[in-house]
SELO-693736 format. One line per field, with one value per residue (C-alpha): residue number from 1; x, z, y. Coordinates in steps of 0.05 Angstrom, whole numbers, always signed. Last residue first. Layout:
SELO-693736
nr [NUM, ...]
px [X, ...]
pz [Z, ...]
py [Y, ...]
END
This chain:
SELO-693736
nr [757, 756, 755, 754, 753, 752, 751, 750, 749, 748, 747, 746, 745, 744, 743, 742, 741, 740, 739, 738, 737, 736, 735, 734, 733, 732, 731, 730, 729, 728, 727, 726, 725, 724, 723, 722, 721, 720, 719, 718, 717, 716, 715, 714, 713, 712, 711, 710, 709, 708, 707, 706, 705, 704, 703, 702, 701, 700, 699, 698, 697, 696, 695, 694, 693, 692, 691, 690, 689, 688, 687, 686, 685, 684, 683, 682, 681, 680, 679, 678, 677, 676, 675, 674, 673, 672, 671, 670, 669, 668, 667, 666, 665, 664, 663, 662, 661, 660, 659, 658, 657, 656, 655, 654, 653, 652, 651, 650, 649, 648, 647, 646, 645, 644, 643, 642, 641, 640, 639, 638, 637, 636, 635, 634, 633, 632, 631, 630, 629, 628, 627, 626, 625, 624, 623, 622, 621, 620, 619, 618, 617, 616, 615, 614, 613, 612, 611, 610, 609, 608, 607, 606, 605, 604, 603, 602, 601, 600, 599, 598, 597, 596, 595, 594, 593, 592, 591, 590, 589, 588, 587, 586, 585, 584, 583, 582, 581, 580, 579, 578, 577, 576, 575, 574, 573, 572, 571, 570, 569, 568, 567, 566, 565, 564, 563, 562, 561, 560, 559, 558, 557, 556, 555, 554, 553, 552, 551, 550, 549, 548, 547, 546, 545, 544, 543, 542, 541, 540, 539, 538, 537, 536, 535, 534, 533, 532, 531, 530, 529, 528, 527, 526, 525, 524, 523, 522, 521, 520, 519, 518, 517, 516, 515, 514, 513, 512, 511, 510, 509, 508, 507, 506, 505, 504, 503, 502, 501, 500, 499, 498, 497, 496, 495, 494, 493, 492, 491, 490, 489, 488, 487, 486, 485, 484, 483, 482, 481, 480, 479, 478, 477, 476, 475, 474, 473, 472, 471, 470, 469, 468, 467, 466, 465, 464, 463, 462, 461, 460, 459, 458, 457, 456, 455, 454, 453, 452, 451, 450, 449, 448, 447, 446, 445, 444, 443, 442, 441, 440, 439, 438, 437, 436, 435, 434, 433, 432, 431, 430, 429, 428, 427, 426, 425, 424, 423, 422, 421, 420, 419, 418, 417, 416, 415, 414, 413, 412, 411, 410, 409, 408, 407, 406, 405, 404, 403, 402, 401, 400, 399, 398, 397, 396, 395, 394, 393, 392, 391, 390, 389, 388, 387, 386, 385, 384, 383, 382, 381, 380, 379, 378, 377, 376, 375, 374, 373, 372, 371, 370, 369, 368, 367, 366, 365, 364, 363, 362, 361, 360, 359, 358, 357, 356, 355, 354, 353, 352, 351, 350, 349, 348, 347, 346, 345, 344, 343, 342, 341, 340, 339, 338, 337, 336, 335, 334, 333, 332, 331, 330, 329, 328, 327, 326, 325, 324, 323, 322, 321, 320, 319, 318, 317, 316, 315, 314, 313, 312, 311, 310, 309, 308, 307, 306, 305, 304, 303, 302, 301, 300, 299, 298, 297, 296, 295, 294, 293, 292, 291, 290, 289, 288, 287, 286, 285, 284, 283, 282, 281, 280, 279, 278, 277, 276, 275, 274, 273, 272, 271, 270, 269, 268, 267, 266, 265, 264, 263, 262, 261, 260, 259, 258, 257, 256, 255, 254, 253, 252, 251, 250, 249, 248, 247, 246, 245, 244, 243, 242, 241, 240, 239, 238, 237, 236, 235, 234, 233, 232, 231, 230, 229, 228, 227, 226, 225, 224, 223, 222, 221, 220, 219, 218, 217, 216, 215, 214, 213, 212, 211, 210, 209, 208, 207, 206, 205, 204, 203, 202, 201, 200, 199, 198, 197, 196, 195, 194, 193, 192, 191, 190, 189, 188, 187, 186, 185, 184, 183, 182, 181, 180, 179, 178, 177, 176, 175, 174, 173, 172, 171, 170, 169, 168, 167, 166, 165, 164, 163, 162, 161, 160, 159, 158, 157, 156, 155, 154, 153, 152, 151, 150, 149, 148, 147, 146, 145, 144, 143, 142, 141, 140, 139, 138, 137, 136, 135, 134, 133, 132, 131, 130, 129, 128, 127, 126, 125, 124, 123, 122, 121, 120, 119, 118, 117, 116, 115, 114, 113, 112, 111, 110, 109, 108, 107, 106, 105, 104, 103, 102, 101, 100, 99, 98, 97, 96, 95, 94, 93, 92, 91, 90, 89, 88, 87, 86, 85, 84, 83, 82, 81, 80, 79, 78, 77, 76, 75, 74, 73, 72, 71, 70, 69, 68, 67, 66, 65, 64, 63, 62, 61, 60, 59, 58, 57, 56, 55, 54, 53, 52, 51, 50, 49, 48, 47, 46, 45, 44, 43, 42, 41, 40, 39, 38, 37, 36, 35, 34, 33, 32, 31, 30, 29, 28, 27, 26, 25, 24, 23, 22, 21, 20, 19, 18, 17, 16, 15, 14, 13, 12, 11, 10, 9, 8, 7, 6, 5, 4, 3, 2, 1]
px [-65, -114, -134, -208, -244, -270, -260, -220, -172, -168, -151, -99, -55, -36, +28, +87, +104, +170, +132, +179, +203, +143, +88, +122, +129, +58, +28, +68, +52, -22, -20, +16, -39, -94, -60, +15, +34, +27, +53, +24, +2, -6, +35, +56, +130, +147, +221, +246, +314, +379, +443, +501, +527, +515, +444, +433, +459, +413, +353, +370, +374, +307, +276, +302, +284, +211, +219, +178, +113, +101, +99, +82, +112, +85, +140, +144, +212, +217, +276, +299, +359, +424, +439, +509, +524, +465, +503, +505, +434, +404, +431, +441, +517, +510, +467, +515, +571, +540, +480, +448, +401, +381, +316, +283, +330, +293, +221, +230, +274, +234, +271, +333, +384, +350, +373, +325, +261, +214, +157, +139, +187, +175, +227, +250, +303, +309, +355, +428, +403, +400, +435, +416, +361, +325, +343, +297, +241, +264, +263, +196, +170, +190, +146, +112, +129, +143, +182, +197, +225, +244, +290, +240, +190, +130, +100, +145, +102, +137, +205, +177, +151, +219, +254, +205, +217, +293, +296, +251, +290, +356, +317, +290, +295, +371, +378, +350, +415, +427, +382, +338, +358, +336, +263, +275, +319, +264, +216, +157, +110, +159, +196, +271, +264, +218, +143, +114, +77, +70, +43, +42, +38, -4, -41, -89, -33, -27, -101, -100, -37, -57, -100, -119, -192, -238, -205, -206, -161, -87, -57, +19, +45, +84, +99, +148, +206, +182, +187, +133, +141, +95, +133, +124, +138, +139, +87, +97, +35, +13, -13, -66, -93, -153, -171, -98, -57, -39, +12, +16, +69, +98, +171, +183, +246, +293, +339, +371, +360, +285, +247, +188, +114, +57, -14, -52, -93, -165, -188, -243, -273, -334, -377, -333, -355, -428, -418, -378, -426, -400, -426, -464, -486, -472, -493, -465, -398, -357, -295, -285, -306, -307, -372, -376, -418, -401, -378, -350, -308, -288, -229, -170, -140, -165, -226, -249, -300, -311, -365, -349, -380, -363, -316, -360, -366, -379, -319, -306, -260, -217, -191, -144, -159, -158, -212, -189, -213, -219, -160, -156, -90, -104, -36, +14, +7, -31, -83, -93, -145, -134, -153, -122, -85, -58, +14, +41, -3, -32, +1, +19, -27, +14, +42, +1, -25, -82, -96, -148, -114, -140, -128, -203, -202, -147, -181, -133, -163, -143, -68, -36, +8, +37, +84, +99, +157, +133, +117, +62, +58, +132, +134, +150, +202, +240, +234, +232, +170, +136, +141, +139, +91, +116, +82, +114, +146, +194, +270, +270, +279, +225, +186, +115, +102, +48, +66, +54, +47, -27, -89, -94, -43, +1, -5, +52, +58, +113, +110, +106, +141, +186, +215, +279, +338, +402, +443, +379, +365, +299, +306, +246, +242, +302, +312, +305, +311, +274, +252, +180, +203, +224, +211, +243, +215, +273, +289, +360, +378, +335, +394, +378, +356, +282, +261, +193, +166, +145, +118, +127, +93, +27, -9, -40, +27, +39, +47, +97, +88, +145, +219, +243, +305, +344, +419, +419, +371, +417, +453, +387, +392, +327, +323, +273, +243, +209, +146, +142, +69, +79, +135, +163, +196, +235, +234, +289, +266, +307, +280, +314, +379, +381, +420, +363, +313, +266, +211, +173, +138, +145, +105, +122, +62, +66, +33, -33, -78, -131, -122, -47, -5, +69, +64, +136, +172, +209, +231, +244, +291, +290, +330, +291, +270, +303, +248, +251, +200, +145, +121, +76, +67, +15, -48, -60, -65, +3, -1, +26, +51, +47, +66, +137, +193, +245, +314, +332, +289, +311, +283, +329, +287, +233, +177, +152, +94, +28, -23, -94, -122, -174, -141, -72, -26, +33, +91, +139, +191, +200, +180, +114, +90, +28, +3, -66, -83, -141, -180, -169, -140, -93, -110, -64, -52, -51, -29, +3, +77, +100, +72, +63, +110, +179, +181, +150, +88, +34, -21, -89, -144, -196, -255, -324, -375, -437, -501, -550, -610, -640, -705, -738, -804, -809, -884, -905, -856, -816, -759, -747, -697, -642, -600, -534, -528, -463, -471, -513, -500, -527, -572, -619, -675, -713, -660, -660, -585, -587, -568, -510, -489, -430, -446, -512, -504, -572, -565, -614, -673, -659, -658, -685, -672, -709, -673, -733, -780, -726, -698, -766, -778, -710, -721, -788, -760, -702, -747, -698, -641, -661, -662, -622, -648, -597, -637, -574, -535, -591, -570, -582, -573, -563, -571, -528, -534, -560, -543, -528, -471, -485, -475, -469, -506, -494, -534, -509, -514, -471, -458, -484, -435, -408, -392, -376, -369, -405, -390, -459, -447, -385, -402, -401, -336, -303, -322, -312, -241, -230, -249, -180, -147, -200, -190, -115, -117, -162, -113, -52, -4, +1, +22, +76, +108, +133, +177, +224, +228, +247, +301, +329, +331, +365, +418, +431, +437, +485, +528, +535, +552, +606, +634, +635, +676]
pz [-690, -709, -650, -640, -646, -587, -621, -563, -557, -632, -641, -587, -627, -588, -547, -574, -517, -480, -414, -380, -439, -486, -433, -390, -447, -472, -404, -396, -467, -456, -388, -420, -471, -419, -376, -376, -303, -301, -282, -340, -407, -469, -514, -485, -491, -492, -490, -500, -479, -507, -475, -516, -456, -494, -508, -435, -414, -463, -440, -368, -387, -421, -358, -315, -369, -353, -288, -236, -216, -277, -326, -394, -439, -397, -395, -398, -395, -414, -392, -408, -370, -347, -328, -302, -354, -327, -263, -270, -297, -246, -192, -121, -121, -155, -98, -46, -73, -38, -40, +27, +57, +18, +54, +63, +10, -41, -23, -9, -68, -127, -175, -218, -162, -143, -208, -240, -216, -252, -299, -308, -303, -333, -311, -333, -305, -231, -187, -205, -241, -173, -181, -251, -265, -199, -201, -261, -216, -159, -200, -230, -160, -138, -197, -222, -212, -247, -232, -267, -241, -275, -228, -172, -212, -166, -176, -120, -67, +1, -31, -79, -21, +13, -51, -59, +13, +9, -55, -27, +38, +1, -46, +9, -37, -32, -88, -40, -1, +33, +89, +63, +118, +169, +165, +198, +250, +265, +277, +231, +195, +140, +83, +85, +99, +52, +43, -2, -67, -107, -174, -194, -269, -324, -359, -301, -256, -298, -289, -214, -202, -249, -197, -140, -147, -92, -40, +34, +73, +86, +19, +16, +12, +73, +78, +61, +47, -25, -40, -91, -125, -161, -165, -221, -210, -267, -259, -267, -273, -228, -176, -227, -219, -264, -225, -228, -164, -121, -64, -9, +35, +104, +123, +194, +229, +257, +203, +194, +119, +132, +156, +117, +115, +68, +63, +7, -42, -43, -103, -150, -191, -209, -157, -102, -119, -114, -43, -22, +32, +78, +149, +163, +221, +284, +343, +410, +405, +466, +451, +523, +528, +453, +441, +382, +319, +274, +204, +186, +124, +79, +96, +50, +48, +119, +146, +195, +194, +259, +266, +324, +388, +441, +396, +402, +326, +319, +299, +234, +242, +199, +225, +194, +221, +283, +327, +386, +374, +428, +467, +529, +558, +628, +640, +596, +636, +579, +585, +533, +481, +426, +354, +313, +247, +221, +199, +251, +222, +284, +330, +381, +381, +390, +320, +293, +325, +320, +369, +417, +469, +538, +584, +601, +587, +535, +492, +437, +376, +319, +330, +276, +266, +336, +325, +365, +407, +469, +497, +494, +537, +553, +612, +633, +578, +591, +546, +608, +596, +544, +591, +542, +539, +491, +438, +402, +337, +354, +364, +430, +397, +345, +365, +367, +411, +460, +486, +555, +592, +603, +585, +518, +506, +446, +400, +355, +307, +258, +230, +155, +129, +189, +185, +220, +183, +196, +257, +286, +328, +354, +396, +434, +472, +441, +464, +434, +466, +428, +490, +482, +482, +423, +428, +384, +365, +333, +279, +268, +222, +163, +117, +116, +186, +201, +246, +280, +307, +375, +399, +466, +519, +482, +538, +488, +457, +387, +329, +273, +244, +196, +180, +125, +96, +135, +133, +190, +248, +308, +283, +270, +327, +334, +321, +364, +320, +361, +351, +427, +430, +367, +393, +332, +331, +273, +244, +192, +136, +82, +16, -14, -55, -100, -77, -87, -138, -136, -189, -214, -275, -349, -410, -484, -529, -595, -658, -684, -633, -580, -564, -553, -588, -572, -502, -492, -425, -382, -309, -268, -214, -191, -127, -64, -39, +20, +67, +127, +179, +212, +284, +316, +383, +422, +392, +455, +415, +383, +310, +254, +188, +124, +80, +80, +93, +38, +27, -47, -60, +7, +78, +131, +149, +194, +233, +186, +218, +188, +224, +198, +264, +273, +235, +263, +207, +213, +165, +152, +97, +24, -6, +31, +71, +114, +186, +205, +272, +318, +299, +368, +336, +292, +218, +165, +99, +24, +28, -36, -21, +4, -58, -36, -52, -82, -123, -129, -166, -188, -232, -202, -236, -266, -224, -246, -242, -205, -232, -178, -139, -186, -152, -124, -87, -55, -70, +2, +20, +83, +43, +3, -52, -70, -134, -156, -231, -268, -278, -218, -153, -84, -31, +17, +56, +122, +160, +211, +204, +128, +91, +42, -22, -60, -118, -121, -166, -157, -179, -134, -149, -224, -263, -333, -373, -377, -322, -278, -291, -286, -225, -191, -206, -180, -117, -105, -114, -67, -10, +37, +86, +85, +156, +218, +289, +344, +387, +406, +342, +296, +230, +158, +96, +23, -20, -73, -138, -165, -103, -48, -36, +25, +25, +93, +141, +212, +272, +342, +329, +333, +257, +220, +217, +151, +124, +49, +46, +72, +51, +52, -16, -54, -125, -155, -194, -198, -270, -293, -267, -287, -360, -384, -355, -379, -450, -444, -417, -474, -525, -496, -442, -413, -435, -381, -391, -460, -421, -394, -459, -496, -446, -448, -525, -525, -476, -517, -581, -549, -518, -586, -619, -567, -576, -652, -644]
py [-604, -551, -508, -507, -442, -401, -334, -307, -365, -375, -301, -309, -357, -419, -417, -458, -506, -508, -512, -463, -420, -420, -425, -373, -323, -336, -320, -256, -232, -243, -208, -150, -144, -146, -93, -89, -94, -19, +49, +89, +63, +106, +61, -6, -22, -96, -113, -184, -210, -237, -212, -184, -143, -78, -101, -117, -49, -13, -53, -36, +37, +31, +1, +58, +109, +95, +134, +96, +129, +174, +116, +146, +91, +33, -19, -94, -129, -203, -244, -315, -342, -312, -239, -227, -173, -134, -118, -43, -43, -92, -46, -73, -64, +3, +30, -1, +44, +104, +151, +161, +109, +47, +32, +101, +130, +88, +102, +177, +194, +168, +121, +126, +119, +54, +21, -27, +6, -41, -24, -98, -157, -225, -275, -344, -392, -379, -421, -410, -347, -312, -245, -222, -272, -263, -189, -183, -208, -162, -98, -114, -132, -62, -41, -105, -178, -244, -308, -373, -439, -504, -543, -536, -578, -584, -654, -678, -643, -644, -637, -586, -544, -548, -527, -468, -445, -453, -412, -358, -352, -339, -293, -247, -186, -189, -138, -86, -86, -19, -45, -102, -151, -99, -122, -190, -156, -105, -162, -178, -130, -111, -144, -157, -231, -266, -257, -311, -323, -387, -409, -483, -485, -515, -459, -454, -431, -368, -353, -364, -322, -266, -231, -277, -297, -324, -281, -297, -251, -263, -241, -247, -176, -151, -77, -21, -67, -79, -153, -163, -229, -277, -343, -392, -467, -517, -572, -646, -690, -746, -697, -675, -604, -589, -526, -503, -498, -438, -446, -394, -362, -356, -357, -382, -358, -412, -437, -368, -374, -378, -439, -463, -448, -465, -439, -474, -433, -455, -495, -471, -528, -486, -523, -496, -425, -445, -471, -410, -383, -329, -325, -261, -216, -255, -211, -188, -222, -204, -163, -143, -70, -57, -94, -140, -147, -206, -222, -291, -296, -353, -400, -413, -343, -334, -297, -244, -189, -150, -97, -52, -26, +27, +67, +130, +136, +62, +20, -18, -78, -122, -189, -240, -309, -354, -325, -282, -211, -157, -183, -139, -115, -88, -57, -19, +45, +79, +24, -30, -51, -102, -119, -175, -174, -241, -233, -282, -338, -370, -421, -368, -308, -244, -243, -186, -122, -73, -18, +10, +54, +71, +130, +134, +209, +210, +157, +137, +103, +56, +53, +9, -52, -63, -122, -185, -210, -174, -106, -54, +9, +19, +66, +137, +143, +208, +269, +314, +356, +311, +251, +193, +134, +80, +38, -21, -43, -99, -99, -62, +6, -7, +55, +83, +144, +165, +234, +261, +327, +318, +359, +322, +268, +284, +224, +202, +143, +126, +55, +60, +122, +133, +63, +83, +55, +15, +35, +63, +125, +154, +217, +243, +309, +344, +415, +484, +552, +606, +643, +620, +548, +505, +430, +377, +308, +272, +220, +195, +137, +159, +176, +250, +270, +268, +326, +330, +396, +423, +490, +524, +566, +573, +534, +486, +468, +494, +446, +433, +364, +378, +375, +329, +297, +348, +355, +406, +404, +410, +472, +507, +557, +594, +668, +707, +761, +815, +856, +858, +837, +796, +753, +717, +648, +618, +548, +534, +489, +454, +428, +367, +365, +304, +243, +194, +221, +280, +281, +341, +312, +323, +301, +309, +296, +258, +287, +260, +294, +283, +209, +214, +161, +170, +198, +219, +219, +268, +266, +327, +353, +425, +418, +430, +499, +535, +554, +599, +579, +617, +608, +659, +689, +729, +698, +657, +592, +606, +625, +581, +609, +568, +628, +602, +651, +655, +625, +632, +694, +722, +726, +757, +818, +790, +821, +876, +913, +936, +979, +969, +993, +939, +882, +892, +872, +824, +816, +758, +763, +739, +806, +802, +742, +744, +747, +772, +800, +812, +750, +718, +655, +697, +701, +671, +707, +696, +623, +599, +613, +545, +510, +438, +381, +392, +329, +261, +285, +237, +264, +274, +236, +282, +298, +275, +330, +308, +335, +355, +332, +282, +263, +202, +198, +130, +125, +116, +172, +160, +129, +194, +176, +225, +222, +251, +240, +229, +154, +135, +170, +158, +188, +152, +182, +175, +136, +194, +205, +201, +138, +144, +109, +140, +94, +58, -3, -36, -108, -145, -99, -97, -32, -23, +41, +107, +144, +164, +106, +53, +89, +89, +15, -5, +37, +4, -66, -52, -32, +1, -16, -89, -117, -130, -116, -125, -76, -37, -52, -29, -59, -37, -80, -62, -124, -158, -196, -262, -303, -253, -204, -160, -85, -52, -8, +17, +39, +53, +127, +190, +189, +128, +70, +45, -25, -22, -98, -159, -232, -264, -297, -317, -335, -265, -277, -345, -360, -288, -285, -357, -350, -327, -389, -438, -415, -417, -488, -511, -480, -515, -493, -563, -632, -629, -696, -677, -628, -681, -720, -656, -638, -708, -706, -637, -661, -724, -682, -632, -687, -720, -654, -641, -711, -702, -638]
END
């Protein structure tokens, strides 16, 4: 007994002595932390945004931040003339006169800004007014053209999708016929004679014909599909404190979850000349997750559709000919998953029997040219240990593709996006951008020129005009200036790499330090996590302020972010780590990365590690304490999906496949009894993205397992990290449990009073 007490006191003393070295998380640190957003804002100049080309012209405009505000610039790409798009002083004067309040020339906030084709007028909105200014008028005549009605935000629905009965009729291309649905079946009416004919007789209330009918180009055939609706699955939540009434409001959303029955479609062919229904065998398209992209071929001899089998391991492009015979043109198969929601690309080449198709069949996302008659691969267009990220433009006449890719440039960050051009035959690859950095481009309407803006997280942007023939720089537009930002004490995040669990793949991330960083101090480490397999998440562009990361670091922490295995935009093998195993979340790579950083920088305390995240990051941050408490000590998790059976169907079945025991194995709820450390859960009570019940079920499981945790429910909030209040709670939780300091009261922070010692 005495020995145990002795050990307890010695342990407590050692812990106290360790954390006395921090001397962080005090009032002054809090005040700096909440000021950073304002402090760093508007101190990066000549960093263009809102770049837009005028239709059918080699002219574009953009907004350029300058000291004291911003300017609207216009550029003639052919003459390489760059100037102000209009007289800012005149517009400010006109708006002051028209709206009765002062406007400053360098701070014109012109929403929905447009320049007309002749550059004779500009239109924009201010508040709810739509305004037009005549640039050809000496007086800059300015008028309010109309009142713009603000649209309400659309609510999210994760359910049945569109109403398959809402089209009244569909006219044939030659305008001789209209097709429509009556009593669940397909009818046609000849528009000149008024004669009506019923084409189908097998539609029922439970399996009816959709009103989304598609005519063949020659108006002699039509495709209509029988539709079996999805399961009626909903989520419910209570808005406790509505603005318009005292009593709470019950909300509901259509919301399909993994395992729910999804809609099934059965395409059918109708020959209008013969008034004949040609039934199509649906044996090869059973167990659908989705069936869509239905389109007729130009010669009207066949139509194609895309079929995604439940489980996302088989994806097909299927053709149906005018006799109702179907055959598979393209068949994608994977033993894990096909990333249909992030990497699918299809282009049917005009006037050619070819399809350009994206596939990861060789282990990397690449483009292939298929023969649309035989379904055979004519050639692989792109190839190599790098990733096609997006197809920008396909020119069927020149048979060239403009696309983006990452990982092709050795020695650069493999996530950096670059622009390329290549022929359909896979030859004549042209690098349109070469500079080390992450590139973003805006192309002219004819794709002959483009504005290229590139930067790194630690290097401000350069913006240039290039030609699309060879990527040659025709004109330098702007080079960002951060001299005023540096005067604030801003420090660029550091890019850091370390080998993954396989000891060969590089894991890329960033390290954020406080402005008053002192290498002689010791800093606990906090990781910001978002490990959703649908993308990669570490920022690559220059950003003066990283949400939450900078402000949390300012309290006395080192904050990191990295993309571990299981995220996208690397090889297929890298991505497959997440398959049926979302609890992995790259944690083996994350632990190695943080330990390696701490070895290089001894001031990083890898024995005292926190983590926070939202949504999928909420699931992962809780998972850090449920499955990885050997390394992580403190977690703040916002609106997490804590059991993938409780979240929306498309996202979870994409990576987890069909329902099985692996769902429970990855569940924070099922495994809540394993949780160790200090956990805070933040929840918006009216979250219609992730079912709020998921967090409440986790809370219930933790309570039943006698686990201590904190639950913060924010009235009226949707899918959220917590807003300002949640940010306060998050900061305080880390300061208390990682720095072992009692946070100052927030009224002192906001009122700028000194904390009494």
